[in-house]
PDB file of the backbone (N, CA, C, O) and the ligand in Angstrom, with CONECT records:
HET     ZN  A 101       1
ATOM      1  N   MET A   1       0.842  -1.197   0.000  1.00  0.00           N
ATOM      2  CA  MET A   1       0.000   0.000   0.000  1.00  0.00           C
ATOM      3  C   MET A   1       0.878   1.248   0.000  1.00  0.00           C
ATOM      4  O   MET A   1       1.733   1.427   0.867  1.00  0.00           O
ATOM      5  N   TYR A   2       0.648   2.098  -0.984  1.00  0.00           N
ATOM      6  CA  TYR A   2       1.380   3.354  -1.042  1.00  0.00           C
ATOM      7  C   TYR A   2       0.431   4.509  -0.820  1.00  0.00           C
ATOM      8  O   TYR A   2      -0.769   4.433  -1.080  1.00  0.00           O
ATOM      9  N   LYS A   3       1.024   5.584  -0.327  1.00  0.00           N
ATOM     10  CA  LYS A   3       0.214   6.781  -0.118  1.00  0.00           C
ATOM     11  C   LYS A   3       0.927   7.977  -0.702  1.00  0.00           C
ATOM     12  O   LYS A   3       2.157   8.026  -0.743  1.00  0.00           O
ATOM     13  N   CYS A   4       0.148   8.942  -1.152  1.00  0.00           N
ATOM     14  CA  CYS A   4       0.703  10.168  -1.689  1.00  0.00           C
ATOM     15  C   CYS A   4       1.390  10.942  -0.571  1.00  0.00           C
ATOM     16  O   CYS A   4       0.852  11.080   0.528  1.00  0.00           O
ATOM     17  N   ALA A   5       2.591  11.446  -0.868  1.00  0.00           N
ATOM     18  CA  ALA A   5       3.344  12.155   0.159  1.00  0.00           C
ATOM     19  C   ALA A   5       2.754  13.532   0.423  1.00  0.00           C
ATOM     20  O   ALA A   5       2.996  14.118   1.479  1.00  0.00           O
ATOM     21  N   ARG A   6       1.989  14.050  -0.515  1.00  0.00           N
ATOM     22  CA  ARG A   6       1.467  15.404  -0.356  1.00  0.00           C
ATOM     23  C   ARG A   6       0.101  15.400   0.315  1.00  0.00           C
ATOM     24  O   ARG A   6      -0.117  16.098   1.305  1.00  0.00           O
ATOM     25  N   CYS A   7      -0.811  14.612  -0.227  1.00  0.00           N
ATOM     26  CA  CYS A   7      -2.184  14.677   0.295  1.00  0.00           C
ATOM     27  C   CYS A   7      -2.573  13.395   1.032  1.00  0.00           C
ATOM     28  O   CYS A   7      -3.670  13.293   1.580  1.00  0.00           O
ATOM     29  N   ARG A   8      -1.672  12.428   1.038  1.00  0.00           N
ATOM     30  CA  ARG A   8      -1.878  11.178   1.748  1.00  0.00           C
ATOM     31  C   ARG A   8      -3.071  10.386   1.246  1.00  0.00           C
ATOM     32  O   ARG A   8      -3.693   9.626   1.989  1.00  0.00           O
ATOM     33  N   GLU A   9      -3.369  10.575   0.006  1.00  0.00           N
ATOM     34  CA  GLU A   9      -4.401   9.776  -0.640  1.00  0.00           C
ATOM     35  C   GLU A   9      -3.809   8.403  -0.961  1.00  0.00           C
ATOM     36  O   GLU A   9      -2.714   8.333  -1.520  1.00  0.00           O
ATOM     37  N   PRO A  10      -4.486   7.333  -0.632  1.00  0.00           N
ATOM     38  CA  PRO A  10      -3.960   6.012  -0.968  1.00  0.00           C
ATOM     39  C   PRO A  10      -3.895   5.798  -2.465  1.00  0.00           C
ATOM     40  O   PRO A  10      -4.828   6.127  -3.198  1.00  0.00           O
ATOM     41  N   ILE A  11      -2.776   5.239  -2.908  1.00  0.00           N
ATOM     42  CA  ILE A  11      -2.559   5.000  -4.332  1.00  0.00           C
ATOM     43  C   ILE A  11      -2.982   3.582  -4.658  1.00  0.00           C
ATOM     44  O   ILE A  11      -2.407   2.615  -4.159  1.00  0.00           O
ATOM     45  N   LEU A  12      -3.989   3.475  -5.498  1.00  0.00           N
ATOM     46  CA  LEU A  12      -4.498   2.158  -5.847  1.00  0.00           C
ATOM     47  C   LEU A  12      -3.834   1.619  -7.104  1.00  0.00           C
ATOM     48  O   LEU A  12      -3.892   0.420  -7.375  1.00  0.00           O
ATOM     49  N   THR A  13      -3.198   2.505  -7.877  1.00  0.00           N
ATOM     50  CA  THR A  13      -2.521   2.078  -9.094  1.00  0.00           C
ATOM     51  C   THR A  13      -1.242   1.327  -8.727  1.00  0.00           C
ATOM     52  O   THR A  13      -0.634   1.585  -7.688  1.00  0.00           O
ATOM     53  N   ASN A  14      -0.852   0.418  -9.573  1.00  0.00           N
ATOM     54  CA  ASN A  14       0.411  -0.287  -9.366  1.00  0.00           C
ATOM     55  C   ASN A  14       1.564   0.710  -9.362  1.00  0.00           C
ATOM     56  O   ASN A  14       1.748   1.462 -10.319  1.00  0.00           O
ATOM     57  N   ILE A  15       2.323   0.713  -8.301  1.00  0.00           N
ATOM     58  CA  ILE A  15       3.394   1.697  -8.116  1.00  0.00           C
ATOM     59  C   ILE A  15       4.526   1.471  -9.109  1.00  0.00           C
ATOM     60  O   ILE A  15       5.325   2.375  -9.356  1.00  0.00           O
ATOM     61  N   ASN A  16       4.599   0.296  -9.668  1.00  0.00           N
ATOM     62  CA  ASN A  16       5.658   0.000 -10.630  1.00  0.00           C
ATOM     63  C   ASN A  16       5.365   0.546 -12.025  1.00  0.00           C
ATOM     64  O   ASN A  16       6.234   0.539 -12.898  1.00  0.00           O
ATOM     65  N   THR A  17       4.155   1.012 -12.225  1.00  0.00           N
ATOM     66  CA  THR A  17       3.811   1.603 -13.503  1.00  0.00           C
ATOM     67  C   THR A  17       4.581   2.913 -13.679  1.00  0.00           C
ATOM     68  O   THR A  17       4.663   3.720 -12.754  1.00  0.00           O
ATOM     69  N   VAL A  18       5.138   3.116 -14.860  1.00  0.00           N
ATOM     70  CA  VAL A  18       5.947   4.313 -15.106  1.00  0.00           C
ATOM     71  C   VAL A  18       5.032   5.527 -15.243  1.00  0.00           C
ATOM     72  O   VAL A  18       4.030   5.498 -15.958  1.00  0.00           O
ATOM     73  N   GLY A  19       5.398   6.571 -14.553  1.00  0.00           N
ATOM     74  CA  GLY A  19       4.715   7.855 -14.743  1.00  0.00           C
ATOM     75  C   GLY A  19       3.369   7.956 -14.074  1.00  0.00           C
ATOM     76  O   GLY A  19       2.491   8.671 -14.558  1.00  0.00           O
ATOM     77  N   ILE A  20       3.185   7.259 -12.975  1.00  0.00           N
ATOM     78  CA  ILE A  20       1.893   7.400 -12.297  1.00  0.00           C
ATOM     79  C   ILE A  20       1.872   8.684 -11.476  1.00  0.00           C
ATOM     80  O   ILE A  20       2.902   9.182 -11.023  1.00  0.00           O
ATOM     81  N   GLN A  21       0.690   9.185 -11.309  1.00  0.00           N
ATOM     82  CA  GLN A  21       0.504  10.393 -10.515  1.00  0.00           C
ATOM     83  C   GLN A  21      -0.642  10.171  -9.547  1.00  0.00           C
ATOM     84  O   GLN A  21      -1.527   9.345  -9.772  1.00  0.00           O
ATOM     85  N   CYS A  22      -0.601  10.920  -8.482  1.00  0.00           N
ATOM     86  CA  CYS A  22      -1.735  10.901  -7.564  1.00  0.00           C
ATOM     87  C   CYS A  22      -2.941  11.480  -8.279  1.00  0.00           C
ATOM     88  O   CYS A  22      -2.880  12.578  -8.833  1.00  0.00           O
ATOM     89  N   LYS A  23      -4.036  10.738  -8.264  1.00  0.00           N
ATOM     90  CA  LYS A  23      -5.212  11.215  -8.984  1.00  0.00           C
ATOM     91  C   LYS A  23      -5.884  12.364  -8.250  1.00  0.00           C
ATOM     92  O   LYS A  23      -6.755  13.039  -8.798  1.00  0.00           O
ATOM     93  N   ASN A  24      -5.483  12.576  -7.030  1.00  0.00           N
ATOM     94  CA  ASN A  24      -6.086  13.639  -6.241  1.00  0.00           C
ATOM     95  C   ASN A  24      -5.374  14.975  -6.435  1.00  0.00           C
ATOM     96  O   ASN A  24      -6.020  15.995  -6.672  1.00  0.00           O
ATOM     97  N   CYS A  25      -4.040  14.971  -6.335  1.00  0.00           N
ATOM     98  CA  CYS A  25      -3.298  16.236  -6.376  1.00  0.00           C
ATOM     99  C   CYS A  25      -2.250  16.266  -7.479  1.00  0.00           C
ATOM    100  O   CYS A  25      -1.642  17.312  -7.707  1.00  0.00           O
ATOM    101  N   GLY A  26      -2.021  15.153  -8.171  1.00  0.00           N
ATOM    102  CA  GLY A  26      -1.062  15.142  -9.263  1.00  0.00           C
ATOM    103  C   GLY A  26       0.374  14.987  -8.822  1.00  0.00           C
ATOM    104  O   GLY A  26       1.287  15.096  -9.641  1.00  0.00           O
ATOM    105  N   SER A  27       0.593  14.737  -7.554  1.00  0.00           N
ATOM    106  CA  SER A  27       1.945  14.564  -7.052  1.00  0.00           C
ATOM    107  C   SER A  27       2.536  13.241  -7.515  1.00  0.00           C
ATOM    108  O   SER A  27       1.818  12.268  -7.743  1.00  0.00           O
ATOM    109  N   LYS A  28       3.845  13.223  -7.650  1.00  0.00           N
ATOM    110  CA  LYS A  28       4.517  11.988  -8.061  1.00  0.00           C
ATOM    111  C   LYS A  28       5.380  11.434  -6.940  1.00  0.00           C
ATOM    112  O   LYS A  28       6.211  10.554  -7.164  1.00  0.00           O
ATOM    113  N   VAL A  29       5.184  11.941  -5.759  1.00  0.00           N
ATOM    114  CA  VAL A  29       5.963  11.475  -4.618  1.00  0.00           C
ATOM    115  C   VAL A  29       5.061  10.623  -3.741  1.00  0.00           C
ATOM    116  O   VAL A  29       3.992  11.053  -3.309  1.00  0.00           O
ATOM    117  N   PHE A  30       5.515   9.418  -3.493  1.00  0.00           N
ATOM    118  CA  PHE A  30       4.723   8.511  -2.686  1.00  0.00           C
ATOM    119  C   PHE A  30       5.593   7.862  -1.624  1.00  0.00           C
ATOM    120  O   PHE A  30       6.816   7.806  -1.746  1.00  0.00           O
ATOM    121  N   TYR A  31       4.962   7.392  -0.619  1.00  0.00           N
ATOM    122  CA  TYR A  31       5.707   6.629   0.369  1.00  0.00           C
ATOM    123  C   TYR A  31       4.966   5.341   0.671  1.00  0.00           C
ATOM    124  O   TYR A  31       3.752   5.236   0.492  1.00  0.00           O
ATOM    125  N   LYS A  32       5.710   4.393   1.122  1.00  0.00           N
ATOM    126  CA  LYS A  32       5.126   3.091   1.384  1.00  0.00           C
ATOM    127  C   LYS A  32       4.548   3.043   2.785  1.00  0.00           C
ATOM    128  O   LYS A  32       5.183   3.400   3.777  1.00  0.00           O
ATOM    129  N   GLU A  33       3.322   2.587   2.808  1.00  0.00           N
ATOM    130  CA  GLU A  33       2.647   2.461   4.095  1.00  0.00           C
ATOM    131  C   GLU A  33       2.939   1.095   4.688  1.00  0.00           C
ATOM    132  O   GLU A  33       2.665   0.065   4.071  1.00  0.00           O
ATOM    133  N   ARG A  34       3.483   1.095   5.859  1.00  0.00           N
ATOM    134  CA  ARG A  34       3.745  -0.185   6.508  1.00  0.00           C
ATOM    135  C   ARG A  34       2.542  -0.611   7.318  1.00  0.00           C
ATOM    136  O   ARG A  34       2.048   0.153   8.146  1.00  0.00           O
ATOM    137  N   PRO A  35       2.061  -1.832   7.088  1.00  0.00           N
ATOM    138  CA  PRO A  35       0.891  -2.301   7.832  1.00  0.00           C
ATOM    139  C   PRO A  35       1.181  -2.545   9.299  1.00  0.00           C
ATOM    140  O   PRO A  35       0.275  -2.520  10.131  1.00  0.00           O
ATOM    141  N   ASN A  36       2.441  -2.781   9.614  1.00  0.00           N
ATOM    142  CA  ASN A  36       2.762  -3.106  11.004  1.00  0.00           C
ATOM    143  C   ASN A  36       3.473  -1.946  11.707  1.00  0.00           C
ATOM    144  O   ASN A  36       4.264  -2.145  12.629  1.00  0.00           O
ATOM    145  N   VAL A  37       3.168  -0.726  11.243  1.00  0.00           N
ATOM    146  CA  VAL A  37       3.845   0.428  11.838  1.00  0.00           C
ATOM    147  C   VAL A  37       3.306   0.732  13.232  1.00  0.00           C
ATOM    148  O   VAL A  37       4.004   1.287  14.081  1.00  0.00           O
ATOM    149  N   LYS A  38       2.054   0.357  13.443  1.00  0.00           N
ATOM    150  CA  LYS A  38       1.480   0.584  14.757  1.00  0.00           C
ATOM    151  C   LYS A  38       1.760  -0.620  15.645  1.00  0.00           C
ATOM    152  O   LYS A  38       1.125  -1.669  15.540  1.00  0.00           O
ATOM    153  N   LYS A  39       2.708  -0.430  16.496  1.00  0.00           N
ATOM    154  CA  LYS A  39       3.048  -1.513  17.402  1.00  0.00           C
ATOM    155  C   LYS A  39       2.492  -1.226  18.773  1.00  0.00           C
ATOM    156  O   LYS A  39       2.575  -0.112  19.291  1.00  0.00           O
ATOM    157  N   VAL A  40       1.934  -2.244  19.329  1.00  0.00           N
ATOM    158  CA  VAL A  40       1.386  -2.087  20.667  1.00  0.00           C
ATOM    159  C   VAL A  40       2.492  -2.284  21.692  1.00  0.00           C
ATOM    160  O   VAL A  40       3.109  -3.347  21.776  1.00  0.00           O
ATOM    161  N   VAL A  41       2.721  -1.257  22.449  1.00  0.00           N
ATOM    162  CA  VAL A  41       3.761  -1.334  23.474  1.00  0.00           C
ATOM    163  C   VAL A  41       3.082  -1.264  24.833  1.00  0.00           C
ATOM    164  O   VAL A  41       2.301  -0.355  25.116  1.00  0.00           O
ATOM    165  N   LYS A  42       3.391  -2.216  25.638  1.00  0.00           N
ATOM    166  CA  LYS A  42       2.805  -2.210  26.975  1.00  0.00           C
ATOM    167  C   LYS A  42       3.638  -1.347  27.904  1.00  0.00           C
ATOM    168  O   LYS A  42       4.817  -1.611  28.142  1.00  0.00           O
ATOM    169  N   ALA A  43       3.015  -0.338  28.409  1.00  0.00           N
ATOM    170  CA  ALA A  43       3.688   0.525  29.378  1.00  0.00           C
ATOM    171  C   ALA A  43       3.308   0.079  30.775  1.00  0.00           C
ATOM    172  O   ALA A  43       2.129  -0.058  31.101  1.00  0.00           O
ATOM    173  N   ARG A  44       4.289  -0.140  31.570  1.00  0.00           N
ATOM    174  CA  ARG A  44       3.983  -0.579  32.933  1.00  0.00           C
ATOM    175  C   ARG A  44       4.891   0.055  33.973  1.00  0.00           C
ATOM    176  O   ARG A  44       4.752  -0.221  35.165  1.00  0.00           O
TER     177      ARG A  44
HETATM  178 ZN    ZN A 101      -1.881  13.414  -3.735  1.00  0.00          ZN2+
END
């Protein structure tokens, strides 16, 4: 899952396609969303 770096709209197009743009803002900068970025840490 990738997201637009500017507007954070999820990119549904294949990221490997050449010349893709965010359909929302036209940005070409994306970042990869990690599914396991939210880690549960027990504070005690
Ligand atoms: Zn965008």
